[in-house]
Each structure stands twice: as structure tokens, then as C-alpha cells.
C-alpha positions in Angstrom: -7.7 -45.9 -3.1 -5.3 -43.4 -5.1 -4.6 -40.0 -3.3 -4.6 -38.5 -6.8 -8.2 -39.4 -7.5 -10.6 -36.5 -9.0 -13.2 -35.2 -6.7 -15.7 -32.5 -6.6 -15.2 -29.6 -3.7 -16.9 -31.8 -1.2 -14.3 -34.6 -1.9 -16.7 -36.9 -4.0 -14.7 -38.6 -6.6 -16.1 -38.7 -10.2 -15.1 -39.5 -13.6 -16.7 -37.4 -16.4 -14.8 -34.0 -16.2 -14.8 -33.0 -19.9 -18.2 -34.1 -21.1 -21.6 -33.0 -19.9 -24.3 -35.6 -19.3 -27.0 -35.4 -22.0 -30.5 -37.0 -23.0 -28.7 -39.4 -25.7 -25.6 -38.6 -27.4 -26.7 -35.2 -29.2 -29.6 -34.3 -26.8 -29.9 -31.3 -24.4 -27.8 -31.2 -21.1 -29.3 -32.5 -18.1 -29.6 -30.2 -15.1 -28.6 -33.2 -12.8 -25.0 -33.1 -14.1 -23.9 -31.3 -10.9 -20.2 -31.3 -11.6 -21.3 -29.1 -14.8 -23.0 -26.8 -12.3 -20.3 -26.6 -9.8 -17.6 -25.7 -12.2 -19.5 -23.1 -14.0 -21.0 -21.6 -10.8 -17.5 -21.4 -9.0 -16.1 -20.0 -12.5 -18.3 -16.9 -12.4 -17.5 -16.2 -8.8 -13.6 -16.5 -9.3 -13.0 -12.5 -9.1 -13.4 -10.4 -6.3 -13.7 -6.6 -6.5 -10.6 -4.8 -7.8 -8.8 -2.7 -5.4 -9.9 1.0 -6.0 -6.1 1.9 -5.8 -3.1 -0.3 -6.3 -5.2 -2.9 -8.5 -2.1 -3.9 -10.4 0.6 -5.4 -8.3 2.9 -8.5 -7.6 4.1 -9.9 -4.3 6.6 -12.1 -2.8 7.7 -13.7 0.6 11.1 -13.3 2.3 12.7 -12.7 5.6 13.5 -9.4 7.7 16.6 -9.5 9.9 17.5 -6.9 12.7 21.1 -5.7 12.0 21.2 -2.7 14.2 19.9 -2.0 17.9 17.2 0.6 18.0 15.8 -0.7 21.4 16.3 2.5 22.9 13.6 3.8 20.8 11.1 1.1 20.6 10.0 -1.7 23.1 8.9 -3.7 20.0 10.1 -7.3 20.4 11.2 -7.5 16.9 13.8 -4.9 17.6 14.7 -6.3 20.9 17.9 -8.0 19.9 20.1 -7.8 17.0 20.0 -10.9 14.8 16.0 -11.2 15.4 14.3 -12.4 12.2 10.7 -12.7 10.8 8.8 -13.8 7.9 7.7 -11.0 5.5 5.4 -10.5 2.7 5.7 -7.7 0.3 3.2 -6.3 -2.3 4.4 -3.9 -4.8 1.9 -2.1 -7.1 1.1 1.0 -9.3 -1.5 3.1 -7.8 -4.1 4.7 -10.3 -4.3 2.0 -12.9 -6.6 -0.8 -13.3 -5.6 -4.4 -12.8 -4.7 -4.9 -16.5 -2.7 -1.7 -16.9 0.9 -1.5 -17.8 3.6 -1.8 -15.1 5.7 1.0 -16.7 2.9 3.6 -16.4 3.9 7.2 -14.9 2.6 6.6 -11.3 3.7 6.2 -7.8 4.3 2.6 -6.7 3.0 1.2 -3.9 5.4 -0.7 -1.3 3.6 -2.7 1.3 5.5 -5.0 3.8 3.6 -7.4 6.2 6.0 -8.5 9.1 4.9 -11.5 10.8 6.0 -11.1 14.3 5.5 -12.6 17.7 3.4 -9.7 18.8 1.2 -10.1 15.7 1.4 -8.8 12.2 3.0 -5.4 11.5 2.0 -3.8 8.2 4.2 -0.9 6.8 2.0 0.4 3.9 3.7 2.8 1.8 5.0 4.0 -1.6 8.3 4.5 -3.4 8.2 8.3 -2.6 8.6 9.9 1.0 5.5 12.5 0.2 2.0 12.2 -1.3 -0.2 14.6 -3.2 -2.6 15.5 -0.4 -2.2 15.9 3.4 -5.7 15.5 4.4 -7.7 12.1 3.7 -10.9 14.0 3.5 -9.5 15.0 -0.1 -8.3 11.4 -1.0 -11.6 10.4 -3.0 -11.7 13.6 -4.9 -8.0 13.1 -5.8 -8.1 9.5 -6.9 -11.2 10.3 -9.1 -9.1 12.8 -11.0 -6.4 9.7 -11.4 -9.1 7.5 -12.9 -11.6 8.0 -16.0 -13.9 10.8 -16.9 -17.4 9.5 -16.0 -18.6 10.3 -19.7 -16.1 9.1 -22.1 -14.3 6.5 -19.7 -11.0 8.0 -20.7 -8.0 9.3 -18.6 -7.9 12.9 -18.7 -4.9 15.3 -18.3 -7.4 18.1 -18.0 -9.0 16.9 -14.7 -5.7 15.9 -13.4 -3.8 19.1 -13.8 -7.1 20.8 -12.7 -7.1 19.2 -9.3 -3.4 19.8 -8.8 -3.7 23.5 -9.8 -6.2 23.8 -6.9 -4.0 22.0 -4.5 -0.3 23.3 -4.6 0.5 21.0 -1.6 0.7 18.2 -4.4 3.5 20.2 -6.0 6.3 18.3 -4.1 4.8 14.8 -5.3 4.0 16.0 -8.8 7.7 16.8 -9.3 8.7 13.2 -8.5 6.0 11.8 -10.3 7.0 13.7 -13.6 10.7 13.0 -13.0 12.1 9.8 -14.1 11.3 8.3 -10.7 7.7 8.3 -12.0 8.7 5.3 -14.1 11.0 3.1 -12.1 12.8 0.1 -14.0 10.8 -2.7 -12.3 10.3 -3.0 -8.5 13.7 -4.1 -7.4 15.5 -0.8 -8.4 13.4 1.5 -6.2 13.2 2.6 -2.7 10.2 2.3 -0.3 9.1 4.7 2.4 6.3 4.6 5.2 5.9 8.1 4.1 3.7 9.0 7.1 5.2 9.7 10.4 5.0 7.1 12.9 6.0 6.8 16.6 8.1 4.5 18.6 7.7 3.9 22.3 10.4 2.4 24.4 10.4 0.4 27.6 10.2 3.4 29.9 7.3 4.9 27.9 9.1 7.5 26.0 7.9 8.5 22.5 9.8 9.8 19.6 8.6 10.2 16.1 10.0 8.3 13.2 9.9 7.9 9.4 10.7 4.6 7.6 13.0 4.2 4.8 13.8 1.1 2.5 16.9 1.7 0.4 17.4 -0.7 -2.6 20.5 -2.8 -2.4 20.1 -3.1 -6.2 20.7 0.5 -6.9 18.2 3.0 -8.2 17.2 2.5 -11.9 14.5 4.1 -13.9 13.0 4.4 -17.6 13.0 7.5 -19.3 9.5 8.5 -20.7 10.5 6.9 -24.4 11.8 3.7 -22.6 8.6 3.3 -20.3 6.4 4.0 -23.4 8.2 1.2 -25.4 8.2 -1.3 -22.7 4.6 -0.7 -22.3 3.8 -2.2 -25.5 6.5 -4.7 -25.5 5.8 -6.1 -22.0 3.1 -4.7 -19.9 3.8 -7.1 -17.0 7.5 -6.0 -17.2 7.9 -5.4 -13.4 6.0 -8.6 -12.3 8.3 -10.7 -14.8 11.5 -9.0 -13.8 10.9 -9.9 -10.0 9.9 -13.3 -10.7 12.8 -14.1 -12.8 15.3 -12.5 -10.5 14.0 -14.7 -7.4 13.8 -17.7 -9.4 17.3 -17.4 -10.5 18.4 -17.1 -7.0 19.3 -13.3 -7.1 17.1 -12.2 -4.3 16.5 -8.6 -4.1 17.4 -6.9 -0.8 16.4 -3.5 0.9 18.1 -1.9 3.9 15.6 -0.6 6.4 16.4 2.8 8.0 14.5 5.0 10.2 14.6 8.7 10.9 14.0 10.1 14.5 12.7 13.0 15.8 11.8 13.9 19.5 8.9 15.5 20.7 10.6 18.5 21.5 12.2 18.7 18.2 8.9 18.3 16.5 7.5 21.4 18.4 10.4 23.4 16.9 10.3 21.9 13.2 9.9 24.7 10.6 7.0 22.5 9.1 4.4 20.3 10.4 6.4 17.1 11.0 3.0 15.1 10.5 2.3 16.6 7.2 2.8 13.7 4.5 3.5 16.4 1.8 6.7 17.3 3.5 10.1 15.5 4.2 12.4 15.5 7.3 15.8 16.9 5.6 18.5 14.2 6.1 21.1 16.7 7.4 19.0 17.5 10.4 17.6 14.2 11.0 20.0 11.5 9.6 19.1 7.9 8.6 19.6 5.3 11.4 20.2 2.0 10.0 17.8 -1.0 11.5 17.9 -4.1 9.2 17.7 -5.9 6.1 14.8 -7.0 4.0 15.1 -9.9 1.4 12.5 -11.3 -0.8 13.3 -14.9 -1.8 10.0 -16.7 -2.4 7.4 -16.4 -5.1 3.9 -17.3 -3.9 2.6 -20.4 -5.2 -0.5 -18.9 -6.3 -1.1 -15.4 -7.2 -4.7 -14.8 -6.6 -4.6 -16.7 -3.0 -1.7 -14.7 -1.8 -1.1 -11.4 -3.8 -4.6 -10.5 -4.8 -6.0 -11.6 -1.6 -3.4 -10.0 0.7 -4.6 -7.1 2.9 -2.5 -4.5 4.5 -3.6 -1.7 6.9 -1.7 0.8 8.5 -3.8 0.1 11.7 -1.9 -3.3 11.9 0.5 -2.1 14.6 2.7 -3.8 17.1 3.5 -2.9 20.7 6.1 -0.3 20.6 5.1 1.3 17.4 2.4 3.5 17.1 0.6 6.0 15.0 0.8 10.0 14.7 -1.5 12.9 14.2 -0.7 12.5 10.3 -4.2 13.4 9.0 -3.7 11.1 6.0 -2.5 8.4 8.2 -5.6 9.0 10.8 -7.8 8.5 7.7 -6.0 5.4 6.4 -6.4 3.6 9.8 -10.1 3.0 9.2 -10.4 3.0 5.5 -7.9 0.2 4.6 -9.5 -2.3 7.2 -12.9 -1.3 5.8 -11.9 -1.7 2.2 -10.7 -5.2 3.0 -14.0 -6.2 4.6 -15.8 -5.2 1.6 -13.3 -6.6 -1.0 -12.3 -9.9 0.5 -14.4 -10.1 3.4 -15.1 -10.0 7.1 -12.7 -13.1 7.8 -9.9 -12.1 5.3 -7.6 -12.2 8.3 -8.0 -15.9 8.6 -6.5 -16.3 4.8 -3.0 -17.8 4.5 -1.3 -14.6 3.4 -3.0 -12.4 6.1 -2.9 -14.9 8.9 -0.9 -14.3 12.2 1.6 -17.0 12.6 1.3 -17.0 16.4 -2.0 -17.3 18.7 -4.9 -15.1 18.0 -7.3 -14.6 20.8 -10.2 -12.6 20.3 -14.2 -12.8 20.3 -14.9 -12.2 16.7 -17.0 -15.2 15.3 -19.1 -16.1 12.4 -19.3 -14.0 9.1 -18.7 -15.2 5.5 -15.7 -17.9 5.3 -15.5 -18.2 9.1 -13.0 -20.8 10.0 -13.4 -22.1 13.8 -10.2 -24.1 13.6 -8.4 -21.7 16.2 -11.2 -21.0 18.5 -13.5 -24.1 18.0 -16.4 -23.8 20.7 -14.8 -21.2 22.9 -16.7 -18.2 24.2 -17.7 -15.6 21.7 -17.9 -12.8 24.5 -15.6 -11.3 27.4 -15.6 -11.6 30.4 -16.4 -14.9 30.9 -15.9 -18.0 33.2 -14.6 -20.4 30.9 -11.4 -19.3 29.1 -8.2 -18.0 30.5 -7.6 -14.9 28.2 -6.9 -11.5 30.0 -5.5 -8.3 28.7 -1.8 -7.8 29.7 -0.8 -4.4 31.2 2.5 -4.5 29.3 0.4 -3.9 26.2 -1.3 -1.0 27.5 -1.6 1.8 25.0 0.7 5.0 25.4 -1.1 7.6 27.5 -0.8 10.7 25.1 -0.9 14.1 27.0 -3.2 16.8 25.1 -2.6 20.4 25.4 -5.6 21.7 27.4 -5.7 24.8 25.0 -6.3 22.5 22.0 -10.1 22.7 20.7 -11.6 21.0 17.6 -11.1 23.2 14.7 -10.2 23.0 11.0 -7.5 25.5 11.2 -3.8 25.1 9.7 -0.6 26.4 11.3 1.6 29.2 10.0 3.8 27.0 7.6 1.2 24.4 6.7 0.6 26.3 3.4 4.6 26.4 2.5 4.1 24.2 -0.4 7.1 25.6 -2.4 10.3 25.3 -0.5 10.8 21.6 -0.5 9.8 21.1 -4.1 12.3 24.0 -5.0 15.0 22.1 -3.1 14.1 18.8 -4.8 14.4 20.6 -8.2 17.8 22.4 -7.5 19.6 20.1 -5.1 18.3 16.4 -5.7 18.4 16.4 -9.4 21.1 16.7 -12.0 20.8 18.7 -15.4 19.6 15.6 -17.2 17.1 14.8 -14.6 15.8 18.6 -14.5 15.3 18.3 -18.3 13.5 15.2 -18.2 11.2 16.5 -15.6 10.4 19.5 -17.7 9.7 17.4 -20.8 7.6 15.1 -19.0 5.4 18.0 -17.5 5.3 19.9 -20.7 4.1 16.8 -22.5 1.5 15.8 -19.8 0.1 19.3 -19.6 -0.3 19.6 -23.4 -3.1 17.2 -23.0 -5.0 19.8 -21.1 -8.1 20.5 -23.3 -11.5 22.5 -22.9 -12.7 25.9 -22.2 -10.8 26.1 -19.0 -7.5 25.2 -20.6 -5.7 28.5 -20.3 -6.9 29.0 -16.6 -5.8 25.5 -15.6 -2.2 25.9 -17.2 -1.9 29.5 -15.7 -2.7 28.4 -12.1 -0.4 25.5 -12.4 2.3 27.5 -13.7 2.2 29.9 -10.9 2.9 26.8 -8.6 6.1 26.1 -10.6 7.1 29.6 -10.5 6.8 29.8 -7.0 8.9 26.7 -6.4 11.6 27.6 -8.8 11.8 30.7 -11.5 14.0 28.7 -13.8 11.5 25.6 -13.5 8.5 27.7 -14.3 10.3 29.5 -17.2 11.3 26.4 -19.0 7.8 24.8 -18.6 6.3 27.9 -19.9 8.5 28.0 -22.8 7.6 24.5 -23.4 3.9 25.1 -23.5 4.6 28.3 -25.7 3.2 30.4 -22.9 4.0 34.1 -23.1 5.2 35.8 -19.8 4.0 39.6 -19.4 5.3 40.7 -15.9 2.9 38.7 -13.4 0.5 37.8 -16.4 0.6 34.7 -18.5 -1.3 34.2 -21.9 -1.0 31.5 -24.5 0.9 32.4 -27.5 -1.3 32.9 -30.6 1.5 31.7 -32.9 
């Protein structure tokens, strides 16, 4: 019998695929046409819940190769030898937009990499910016609500967006990046990626250092300006998706170089800012980039839904020798990402091809929707037991962290935690040229002109105070663009 025969989901061959069975040639459809039932029933279940954030994205497979020795910092097997390689899957995305939104929206970009290592999967889940809008995961739902749609009108709102930012000056660093041309990158190939959070590395002698991860694009940085981004939004809302696919299919495999910044525990104690605050960066002249390896994307998945849409990433997927830090945002993500995947894809999402570990998985989790017993078959679902040979290995014992006995559970912040202005000021003066500074001002002014309602003046004045504290020149230019009069310390809108 032919291997190309048409079958239903149970493998039963059938013939009539395009015509429903009816009572006579013009009669009503019969319920017994089970192929009709199967096709329609599956069709209305072909969508899973959309990601709350990072809904619009694309992905590709590739390889990661270690090019420099960092084994003195980490005992991770991946980094044990120069030349080690592993398969990877990378997903890029916008953050606030829905699945049907445009690729060129002004938004941060997600930059998530899954390393399929011999010690299990390692997910480095970051953005194309080294900082984020908030430093505490408790604020995350409120922040994301301001980037979505108003409950009444279902429209995006500059008012609620700037209202939130004006109440949270810790957002200023990321806001300046977002409102610059870096907020509209020219596709995914021409942007950097960052782990953003502070992580830790632990070496073979159980010494710990703090690290940040940086992916530098080998294609060079390219951005759209505001007009170009808006134009492309209308011409091709899937520009970034198409650009990545076309490059890979043409054999122009995009590459990124992975670097780390390293900080010792003693340096962390003396650092001016909290080294675990994701709204701050580590200055490169103090903590220079250390080259690690090369990432290449060279394979487009054969099915977008099965691989890109069902891909799950979580910062909690860490390999031996790489661990977390006290970063409050990271700590919140360690739970929430896996929890989101259990809801969106299912309790057995890790068994899907894109998420599956390429090596042995030995655990005692069974059952649940879409369970696949091909790996564990009739093995026990409890530990300890008398039947299998699985046992914990001491080499994977967690790092034993010493806590200061003076620490107590509280909600206090340290002295420099509220310095939300020095680094954004340095970004404006040192990291941008004249053109970039002018584009930043224009983009902020155009965005803030959308603030409306009875609280308009209050929101604008509060946000202007943040710009002035970061840089006087920046504040003045934005105030002028908004036609706001500056009277000493008082700000009021012009009546002209």
C-alpha cells in the first residue's frame, strides 16, 4: 500500500476529503461523516493562548561555538573547552504588541536563546537592551498594562504609558533607549542582545563571580528612524520576520559574538549602584567585555507554529556552573515564565521537539495533558524506589550561599538604589551623537504630545522633572518641543 495514502488522525485511510456526506445529493449533512467532524473540531482548536508579552516573533535554529576559555569562571561543561559546540534555538520578538502587530513598532525586542547542552537546556532570556523599565517583578503586571490597551476603548494610550513612567523614574534609562532609534531596529539581524540581568558563574573550586551576558551583532547595528519605521509598518508589517528568513535561505547566516562582563563578590560590595538592579548597567571601562563564543543562525524551522509559537523559554533553565543572582526582576521571572508556559502550552510543553532536551531526562513527573511516555515507559513515578538506578550526583549540588546574619526580611532600599538619573544622563551625553540626541528628543516629544485628559499637565511636568535631572539640555529641548514654559522650578503649558 502506498505511503502517501490520505488518512485521518488515527491513521485510517479515507477517500472523501472535500465533500461532506449528505442524505442525497442536495440533502442535509450526516453526523456520521466523522472526517468532517475531525477536521472542524481540530480547526477551532488550532490556536493556543497568545503570549501576554513577546507575542509577535520569529525564530531560527543554529549553532553556538566556544571560541575563548572562561573555564576559570564556570564549571559549565559547555565552556570546558575551546571549540565546544551545541545546537541552539533563538526567538526574537517585540514586547508589547499583539501577534498581528507590526515588526517595526517602537518597542524593545526580545532576544531569547535556548542552548541544548549535554547538561540539559540553558535558556538565556533577554532583550536587545542591557536594562529594563522596572527593577522589581511586583511592578511588572502594572507596567505591562500600560503598554497594552485601555479597558474602555481598547486603544493604546500615551497618557497611561507616560503616567506610569513619570511615577517610576527608574524607567528613565530604558525609556531613553526606547525613544531613541534603538527602539526601532532594522530587523533582528542588526541588533545586539543582552541577558540584561546579573547572573552568577561558579567554577570547579566552588568560587562565584557575577556576570552579565552580551550578544554583539556581527552584521553591525542598523536602526530605522521614526519615519522609516512608520513607513515600513504600512508596507510590510512582517519585515523583520521576512528579513531573517530571506537571509538564512540565501546562506547569509547571521552571527553574534557572545561576551560576558565579570564582577567579583568583593567588587559587588563596593560598586556604586546595586549590581543586581536591572535598570543599571556595569560601565565597560570598569568591567570590560570578555569574549566567549560565536552564535550562528542557519536553519528556519519547518513549521512556525510547532517550533516558534510553542517554544518555551525560562530563566530558571540554568545549567551547572551558571546560576541566578539576587536581582529582584530575575527572581520573579524564575517562577512566572515556567508558570506561563504551563498555562499557555501545557504541563508537558518540555516534551515538544523545540523544547526537548537532546540528552537523557530522568525525573518522576508523569501524566498531564499530552503526556508522552516514550522516554520513561513503565518506570516508577516516585523516588526513592527499588527499581531504577537513578540517583542525585554530588557534582551538581547547589552552590552554598552564605547569607549575612544581619540581614532581615524587609522592603528597604540601599542608598544609591534611587539614583535613576546618572546613567541615563551618561547615555545621552556619552553614548549618543548629535543626530541620535535630536532623534531621541523628537521621538519623546511626538509620543508625549499624545498625553491627554485632565491630568495632562501633571503627567508632563512630572516626567519633565526626570529629564531635567538626567540632563538639563535634554529637559530644555523636550520642554521647548512640548511648548512648555520654564519659570524657575515651575513648569506650565504655554497658552499660545
